[in-house]
C-alpha positions as CSV (number, residue, x, y, z in Angstrom):
1,M,0.0,-0.1,-0.1
2,S,1.3,3.3,-0.9
3,T,1.2,6.6,1.1
4,R,0.5,10.0,-0.2
5,Q,0.4,13.3,1.9
6,I,-2.3,15.8,1.0
7,P,-2.6,19.4,2.6
8,V,-6.1,19.7,4.1
9,A,-6.8,22.6,1.9
10,E,-6.2,20.6,-1.2
11,F,-8.0,17.7,0.2
12,C,-11.1,19.9,0.7
13,E,-11.1,20.7,-3.0
14,H,-10.4,17.2,-4.3
15,A,-12.1,15.0,-1.6
16,V,-13.6,12.8,-3.9
17,D,-10.7,12.1,-6.0
18,A,-8.7,11.3,-2.7
19,L,-11.3,8.9,-1.4
20,Q,-11.6,7.2,-4.8
21,A,-7.6,6.7,-4.5
22,V,-8.1,5.1,-1.2
23,E,-10.9,2.9,-2.3
24,N,-9.8,1.8,-5.6
25,N,-6.0,1.9,-5.4
26,H,-5.8,1.1,-1.7
27,V,-3.7,4.3,-0.9
28,L,-3.1,5.5,2.6
29,V,-3.6,9.3,2.6
30,E,-2.1,11.5,5.2
31,L,-3.6,14.8,5.8
32,V,-1.3,17.6,6.8
33,R,-1.7,20.7,8.2
34,D,1.4,23.2,9.0
35,G,3.5,20.3,8.1
36,H,2.1,18.0,10.8
37,I,0.0,14.9,10.0
38,I,-3.5,15.5,11.5
39,A,-5.4,12.5,10.1
40,Y,-5.1,9.4,8.0
41,L,-7.7,8.0,5.4
42,S,-7.3,4.3,4.9
43,P,-9.2,1.6,3.0
44,A,-11.9,0.1,5.1
45,I,-11.3,-3.6,6.3
46,Q,-13.5,-5.9,4.2
47,P,-15.6,-8.2,6.4
48,T,-15.2,-11.8,6.1
49,G,-18.2,-14.3,6.6
50,S,-21.4,-13.1,8.0
51,T,-21.9,-9.3,7.8
52,G,-25.4,-9.1,9.4
53,T,-27.3,-8.0,6.4
54,L,-30.5,-9.7,5.2
55,A,-28.8,-11.3,2.3
56,D,-26.6,-13.2,4.8
57,W,-29.7,-14.2,6.9
58,M,-31.7,-15.4,3.8
59,G,-28.8,-16.6,1.8
60,T,-28.8,-17.0,-2.0
61,G,-31.2,-20.0,-2.3
62,V,-28.7,-22.1,-4.0
63,G,-29.0,-25.6,-3.1
64,Y,-32.8,-25.4,-1.9
65,T,-35.3,-27.4,-3.7
66,L,-39.2,-27.3,-3.6
67,A,-41.2,-30.5,-3.1
68,P,-42.3,-32.4,-6.4
69,G,-45.1,-30.6,-8.1
70,E,-44.6,-27.2,-6.3
71,S,-43.9,-23.9,-7.8
72,L,-43.1,-20.3,-6.4
73,D,-45.4,-19.2,-8.8
74,D,-48.5,-21.1,-7.5
75,P,-50.6,-19.7,-4.9
76,T,-50.4,-21.3,-1.3
77,F,-54.2,-21.8,-0.8
78,S,-57.0,-21.9,-3.4
79,A,-59.9,-19.5,-3.4
80,D,-62.1,-21.9,-1.5
81,E,-59.6,-22.6,1.2
82,W,-59.7,-18.9,2.2
83,E,-63.2,-19.3,3.3
84,D,-62.2,-21.8,5.9
85,F,-60.0,-19.4,7.9
86,P,-61.5,-17.5,10.7
87,E,-61.8,-13.8,10.4
88,S,-59.0,-11.8,12.1
89,S,-61.1,-8.8,12.6
90,K,-63.4,-10.3,15.1
């Protein structure tokens, strides 16, 4: 990973470019004011394994199969079966 020093004033003018360099080229940016480093910008650590997102919880569905004769496009109940359920509004 390479390192690049940028004065704060220059960073303010070209922040998007500096952040893209950090993200895409894995450049460590040192922000400098009056010859002193005041902050570092470094690439974020990429998570491994579960990230706690909905996609992790649900998965991709790879490897799952439906019962023979079933389809995700078919309704779960027929129109006649809906009449058998008690009304929830009572």
